[in-house]
N, C-alpha and C positions, 0 to 999 in steps of 0.2 A: 504494500500500500504506500502511496505517496500523496498525502494531503497537502494542500496549499491554498492560500487565500486568493480571491479574485482581485482584480486591479484596484477596486475601491473598497475591498475588504468587507463586503457585505454578504459574500457567499464563500463557501468552502468547496473546492474541487478535490476529488479523491480519484487518483489514477490507480488502477488495479492491474496487476500482471501475475503470471503463474509460470513456474519452472516447467520445462518439458517433461521431467520425470513425474511431476504432479499431474500433468495432463494425461500422461500414459496410465497412471494408476486409476484416475477417475474414468478414463475411457474404458479400461478393462472392467471396472466395477459397474459402469453404466451399460456395458456391452454395446458401445458405440461402434457403428459400422464404418469401416474404412475401405478404400479401394485397394485391390490387390494388383500385382504386376500383370502385364499383358500375357506372360506365360501361363497365368491362371485365369485367362479369359476376362481380365479386368473386372472380376466379380467383387461384390461387397460382402465383407464378413466382419463379425464382431472382433474388436481388437483383443489380442492376448499377449501378455509378456512371456518371454522365454522362461522356461522352468528347467533347470539342470537335472532335476531328479534326485532321488534319495540314494545315498551310498549303500545302505543296507539292502537295497533292491537291485544293486549293481546298475543304477541309473536307467533301469528299464522303463521307468515312468516319465522320462524326460519329454519335454515338449518344446521344440525349437521351431518357431514360426515367424520370427521377426523379419526374416529375409523375404517373406512373401508379400509384404505390404509395399505399395508403391510410394516412392519418395517424390516430393513436389519441390523442385528447385525454384527459388525466387529469381526470375530473370531480370528483375529491376534492381538487384543489388549492385555493388560496385564492380563485381567481377562478371556481370552480365549473366548470372546463373551457372557459371562454370565452376564454382567452388564445390568442395566436397560436401555432401549432404550433412546438415546438422542433425543433432539427436531428435529434434521436433519436426523434421522434414516430412514425416508421414502425415502430418496434419496440414490441411489447407488453411487459409486465413479464416474462412467461414467456420471450419471445424474448431479452431481455437476459440472463436467467439462463442460458439454454442457450448463448448465444454466449460469455459470460464463462467458463462451465465448459469450453467448447472451448478458449478462450485459455489457461486455466490448465493443462489436461491435455495438449494436443497439442503436437507438436514442429514444427509448420509455421512458416512465416514470421510474425513478430510474435507468436508464442505462447511460453509459458513451458516447456512440456514437463515439468510436475511430475507424478510418479506418485503421485497421491493414494492409490490403493489400496495401494501398497507402504508408504507412510508410515503409514497406518492399520493395516496388517498388522503393522508393526514397533512400533506404539504410539508413534511419533514425532508423530503427529497423532491427537487424540482425536475430534474432530468436524469435519465439513465440510458446511456447510448454507447456503442463502440466507437472508437476513434478512427478517423480516416487515415489512410496511408498515402502520403503525398505522391510518391513515385508511381504507385499503381494507378492513382487517379490521373496522373499525367499520361500514362500509357493508354488508359481507357479513353481519355479525351482525344488523344492523337488518332486512335483507330476507331472512332465512334461509328463510322458507317459499317465497317465489317462486324463490329461487336454488337451494335444496337439496332441497325436497320436492315442488314442483309443476313445475319445469322452465322456467318462463317467464323466469327470470333466469340460466339456465345458462351464458350467455356470460360473465358476470362470474366464475363459478367457473373456466371454461376459461382466461380471461385471467390469472387469478391463480395457479391451481394446475396448469394444463396439461390436456391432453386425457384422460389416463388417469383422473384423479380426476373430471373433469367427466363422463366416460362412466359412471362408477359412480353418480353422483347423477342423471344423466339416466335410467339404468336404474331407480333407486329411484322417481323421479317417474312413470315409465311404469308401474311396478308399483302405485303408489298409485292412479293413475287407473283401471287395469284391475281393481283389487280392489273398486272402488266398486260395480260391478254384482253380482258374487256376494255381496257383503256385504249389499246390500239384499234380494236374492232369498233369500239364506240365512236372514235373520231371518224373512221371511215363511214359508218352509218350516219353520223351527223352531217357529213358532206352530202350524202344522198338526200337527207332531209332538206338541206339547204337548196339543193337543185330542184327537188320535187315541190318544195314550198310548205311542207307540213310534216311533222313526225308521224302522222297518220297515213302510212303507206305500206307497201308489201313487205318491207323489212321488219316491221314491228313484231309480227308473229314469230319470226326466227329469233329476234332479240329476246322476246318473252320466254320462249322455250330454252334458249341458250343460257340466260341468266338464272332461270329456275334450276337447271341442272348444275350451273356454276355454284349457286348457294348450297346445293346439296353436297357436291363433291368437295367444296372448300372446307367445310367444318369436319367432314368425314376424314379427309386426308390430314387435317390438322390433328385429329385424335390419333391417327397412326404415327404422325411425326412426334407428338408429345409422348406416346408410349415408347418409341425408340429412345428418345432422350431420357425419359424416366428410368429406363433400364440402364442406360449408360451412366446415369448419375446416381444409381442405387436407390431410387425412390419409388419404383414401380410396385413394391410390396407394401407401401405405406397404407394403412387403413385409418379408421377413425381413432384419434388419440385424445387423451385427457388434456384439455387446454388450461392454461393459467388464468387466474381471475383478473379481469380488467380493473385498473385502479379506480375507475369511475363507478364501479359496482358498489351498491349500498346493501347491507344486510346484517343480520345478527350472527354472532360468532357461534359456531358449533363444530363438532367433530365430523370431518368429511368421511362418509361411509366407505369411500374408495381408498383414500390415502391414509385414513386414520389420523389426520392432523387437523389442527384448528383452521377453519376456513369460514368465509362469510356465506350466509344462506338467505335467500329471498323466496318466500312461498309462492307457488304458482297461482293460488287463489287470489292473491293481491295483484299479480301481473295481468290476469285475464281481463280485469276491468279496464286497465290502461290500454290493452290491445283493442278492446271494443271502442274506447274513446278515439284511438288512432284511426281505426277503420271509419268511424263516423266523420272525423275531420277530413279523411281522404275522400269520402263520397261527396261531402259538401263542397270541398275544393274542386272536384271534378265537375260538379254541376255549375259552379261559378265560372269555371274555365270555359265550358261549352257556351255559356251565355256571353262571355267576353268575346269569344271568337265570332259568334253570330253578330254581335254589335259591330265588330270590326268590318265584317263583310257588308253590313248595311251602310256603314260610313264609306265604304269603297266607292259607292256610286257618286258621292260628293267629289272624291278625288278624280274619278274617271271623267266627270263633267268638266273639270278644270285641267285635264291633261296630266293628272298625277297618278297614273296607274302604277308606275314603278316606284314612286314615292310611297304609296300605300304598301307595296310589297316589302320595302325596306322597313317601314314602321312595323309591319306585321312580324317580320323576323326579329326586330329589336325587342318587341313585346314578348315574343317567345323566349328569347334568351334571358330577359329580366325575370319572367315568371319561373323559368328553370332555376335560377339562382335563389329566388325567394322560397320556392317550395323545397329546394334542397336543404336550406336552413330549417324550414319547418319540419321536414322529415327527420333530420338529425335530432331536433328537439324532442319530437314524439318518440323516437327510438331510445333516446337517453332516458325519457320518463319510464319506458317499459323496463329499464334496469336489467339488461341482459348480462349474464355472468362472463361469457367468453366473447372473444372477438369474432368468431365465426357466427355465433347466434346474432350478434349485433349487426354484422355486415349483411347477413341473409335477410333480416327484417328490414333493414334500410334499403336493400336492393329491391325487395318486393314493393315498397312504397314508391321509390323514385322511378322504377321502370314503368309502373302503371301510369303515374302522373305524366312523366316525360313522353311516353308514347302518345298519350292523348294530346298533350300540349304541342309536341313537335309535328305531329302528322295529321291532326284532325282537319286542319285547313286544307291539306293536300287531298285527303279523302273526300272532303266536301266538294272541292273543285272537280275531282275526277268523277264522282258518282251522283252528286245531288245539285250541282249549281245550275246546269244548263236548263233554261226554260222552267225554272221553279220560282216560287214566291217565298220571300223571307221578310217577316214583319210587314206584309202588304206591298213589298216592292219586288218587282220581277228581276230575277237574276239571269244574266246572260254572259256567255263566255266571249272572249276576244275573237273576232272573225268567225263566230259561231263554231269555234274549235277549242274545246276545253283542254286538249293536249298542249296548246300554246300557253294558256294560263298556267297549267300544271308545270310545264317545263320551266317557265320563267320564274315562278315562285320557288320551285326547287333549287334553281340556280342561285337565287338571292339567299336562300337559307344556307346553302353550302358556303357561299362567299362570306356571309356573316360569321359563321362558325370558324372559318379559316382565319379571319382577321381579329374580331373581337375576342373570341374565346381563347385563342392562343396568346393574345396580348395579355389578357387577365391571368392566364395560367402561368406565364413567365414573369409578369410584372408584379403581381401581388406578393409572392414570396420575396422578391427583391426589395420591394417597398417595405415589407415588414422587417426584414433583416436590417435594412438601412436605418429605419426608425429606431429599432432597438439599440443599434450602435450609437446613434445620435443621442438618444436619451441617456445611455450609459455615460457617454462623454460629458454631457451637460450636467449630470448628477455629480460626476467627479469634480468638475470645475467649480460648482456651486457649494461643495461640501465645506463645512465650517473648519474642518481639520486640514484643509488643503491651502497651501500658500498660493496666491494668484500667480506668482512667478514660477511655480512648479511645472515642469514639463510632464505632460500626461504620458505614462509609459504605454507600450504596446500591449495588446491583449495576448494572453497565452493561447496556444492552439486549442486547448479544451474550451476556453471561454469563448473564443470566436465561433467554434462549432455549436456551442450551446445557444447562441443567438439565432441560429438558423431554424427553419421550420421542420417539423416532423413529416417525413414522406408518407403519403397515403396513396397506395396503389389503387384503391377503390375509385377515386375520382378519375384517374386515367382510363381505367377499364370502362367506366360509365361514359366517358366522352367518346371513346372509340366505338362503343355499342350504338350510340346515337348517330355517329357518322356512318356506320355500317347500314343503319336503317335508311338514311338519306340516299345512300349509294344504290341500294338494291330494291327498295319498295316500289319506286316509280321510275325505274331506269328507262322504260319504253318511251316516256315522254321527254327524256333528256339524255340521249345516248352518250354524251361527252362527260357526264358526271363521274364515271369511274376514273377518267384521267385526272380530274380535279381531286378526287378522293385519294388517288395514288400520291399526288403532290402533298396532300394534307397528312397522310400517314407517315411519309418520309419526314416531313417537317415536325410531326408529333414525336417521332423517334429522336430527332435532334433536340427538341425542346425538353423532352423527358430526360435525356442524357445530361443536358446542361443543368436541369434541376437537381438531379442526383449528385452530380459532381460539385456544383458550385453553391446551390441555394438550400440544400436540405442536409440535415444530419444523416449520418450513416445508419440505415435501418438494420435491425437485427435479421440475420439470415433465417429464412424459414424453409423447411423441407416441404415439397409438394410434388405430386405426380401429374397434375393437370391444372387447369384454370377454373374448375368448377367453383360456384354455380354459373360462371360466365359462359362456359362452353355451351351449356344448355340454353342460355339466353340467346346466344348467337344462332343456335340451331332453330329456336322458335322464330326468330326474326327471318331466318331463311325460308321457313315454311310460309310465313305471312307474305314475304316477298313473292314467292311462287304463286300464291293465290291472288295477290293484289295485281300483279302484272297481267295475269291471265284475265282477271275481271276487267281491267282497263282495256285490253284488246277487244274482248268480246262485247262488253256493254257500253263502253264510252266512245271508242273509235267509230268512224263512219264506214269501216270496211264491211260490216255486217248489218247495215241498216235495213237491207231488204229481207233479212231473216226474221222469222217469227220469234217470239220470246221463248217458246219451248225449245226451238232449235238452237237458240243461243245458249240456253242452259245445258243442253246436251253437248254442245261444242266445249263449253267451259269444263264440264265434267270429263270429257275425253282428254283435253290437254292436261288437266289436273292429274288424271290417272296415269298418263304417260310419264309425268315427272315423278309421281309417287312410285311407279314401277322402277324408275331409275334409282330412286333412293333404296328400295329393297334390293335391287340387283347388285348395286355397288357394295352394300353391307354384306352380301353373301359372297361375292367374288373376292372382295378385299376387306376382311373384318377390321374393326377398329383397332384391335391389338394384332399386329401381323403375326403370322405363323412363325416367321423367323425369330421374332422377339420371344415368343413362348418357348421355342426350342432352345434359344441361347440362355434363357432364364433357367430352364431345367438343367442345362449343361453346367451353368455356373453353380447351381445348388450341389450337383455331384462333385464339382471341383472343390468347393468349400468343405464339404464333408470329408473328401479324401485327404486334403492337405491340412485342414485345420482341426476338425473334430477327431481325426485319428492321430493327432499329435505331430503331424508334419513328417512322419516317418513312413511314408508309403513307398511302394516299390518303384515309383516313377522318379528314379534318381537323376535322369537326364534333365527333366524339367527343373528339379531342385537346383542342380549344379548350374544350369543356365541362368536361373533367377539370381543366384548368389553372385554371378559374374557381371550382372547388368549394372550394378552400382559402381560408379567410377571410384577407384581407390586413390588415395593421395600418393603423390610421387615419393618414392623412398629417398631418404637423405643418406648419401654415401660419404662416410668419413675417410679422409686420407690417412693411411697407416703411418706414413712418414711424419705427418704433422703431429699425430698423436705421440709418436716416439719422441719428437723434439720437445713437446710440452712436458712430458714426464722427465 
């Protein structure tokens, strides 16, 4: 421990470190899984220390397994990663953080048993975070496109930030690659629309079916990709785990029936009424939202009369973004009142509220234009589409929504944390200068590294996933009306990767690494949006476009069902031909289990001596130092 005062001596910082031997002991006690060498199929196995065995048994019970664990050289050190592996080289940076967090929190042998959550709940501790490593941050910032936007350097992100954040950027890189095809095709179809004079032409049906299959294949192949990386990172086996209590959780002290330790408890009978209140607020808010949107469309006629059609579209998109921000704060307040114990319970309930509201808020005006606006009356006024073609209005409003999110949302996303950090630093300096114990001529010293990082915001992955989900909806739900939207979405996602990387490196404290095997519940949310996009685009083609005006209503319904069933058949077929967890992944997982049992559970003394000898030769040995015999003789 190394405690020291802050610059103005109103806070105490405590830096905590652990010896490699201590980490090894705790890793063995915790059965923490580490990666094995490639000779052992890069499997993950619980760490074990070498055991020489007992002399009275002629050392027949010995267990020598230290050579099978992979060493991780730090390529950012002074030697460029060419130095001989240190004793703690079997641990990655994120491994050390997770083991040290276990040492601090738990009450096991050689652990401190500090209840960090209770300290933060009582405001005795303000922050608890791992420190950034400057050299590794510089390397990540230098290779940001490969690491954060294209996925070829995703292992660097995983080693530094953990699997949860790495899976998010792996998903973003997957989205960037898959958006390239509809972006190119969309621009080509947009040129055809410009020549024909309307998006309502013969290409719409092909774009509809193509994007319906694209949304199906995109999320399915993402699940296959995440399964391969989860196996590579040793998290494919992870199931539901007991989570720590949130510092904001309020409850009475009791003995936890699972851990048999003192924990806070909040009865379900009290929470259920707050859930009912949250549901009531959500319903009332949605009713008010629908009324606001209808009023906006009535006011649109005033703008149209004065030539302000696009001004109204801009105002509409601005109102949508403002309402999103307002309801997000309301949803967080409601979820805090529900007093959930774990972070997963809190995020799942928050996701349920925000997705419902934002789906209605962001897309209700687009659905109204597509299916209800043309030749209908609203509050006694007749609604008409531009040039009697609702796909024009739909495409224009969708484009304005996308441009608004690209500019305003990204500015707020990057600007707000920077403003907050700058204000904290300014307030800290002003407090120091106005202190009664400070001489006006005193030069203000620089902040320590820990104090500078404490002024930054805490990183919240939820907000980034929520933003990408809304962008995904804009890209896929009404693409037949605006074929060039995927191109703008591709630019937006690459920009999002750049901004998120800058936030992580410059504007946020280093988050604790979390193990994960997928992005659930977000994967399911993207899958649901894909299904809705498939149905919406089909309905726009059949019921809104003029291509089938001569068809009866029953024939249109049959056509809608036929197209829908073709795309559903595609979903079923791809799940059978290419399952979400590839067969190669399942086979390699079973091979790794056999390898771990053979070389670890059997004490490392299996008959496969060739593999063992090869593994022991992979670690670079230090160069021997040769003493000159003549010099030794002269010294004596």
